[in-house]
C-alpha positions, 0 to 999 in steps of 0.5 A: 645024168641024175643029180646023184650021178652028178655028185658022185662024178664030182669026186672024179673031176676033182681028183682025176687019175694020173694024166687023165683027160676027161671029155664030158660032152652034153648037148644041155650043159645048163642041166648040169650042176654048177659045181660041175661046170665050175670045174670044166672048161666049156668048149663048143665043138660046133656041128658035125653035121654041117659037113657031108660024110665025105667031107668028114672022111677026106679030113680024117685021111688027111689028118691020118697022113699028116701025122705020118709023114715027115715035117717037110712033106707035112708043111708042104701039105698044109700050105695047099690048104692053109694059105690064108688065115680064113683057110686055116680056121675053115680046115681046123673047124672041119678037122674039129668036127671030124674028130668030134664025130669020131669021138661020138663013135668012140674012137678015143684015140683021137681025143689028143688030136681033137685038143691040139686042134682046139689049141691050133684054132685059138693060136690062129685067131691069135695071129700065130702063123697058121702053118706053124700052128697046124704043124704043131698039132702033129708034133 
């Protein structure tokens, strides 16, 4: 963005409409005005290219399934890939990358799910039970 565009964008950041969630993605955040950066929560989503297209597709299919099944079936499924904290973190990182890729492809309905996985990663790293943190993503 040009400096003029960034200054115009500040009004949106300072006075967002309703319950808006604004996702501003930049490969070079240091080129943004300090006033924009000070009003944003910086989150490193990682690099989706570290996963194959097959892994991304399988993950998206799993996320769709988890969002549609009952709590009991969801917990059973989560138990298959989140037995340990490292396994849960690996799944959450894959899910974040997959959802980030979908956002890049303009699938904005996944923004809330992406936000929930970012919260889950923080919770799991803080020693919350991975199974419960992952279930909360879909609740």
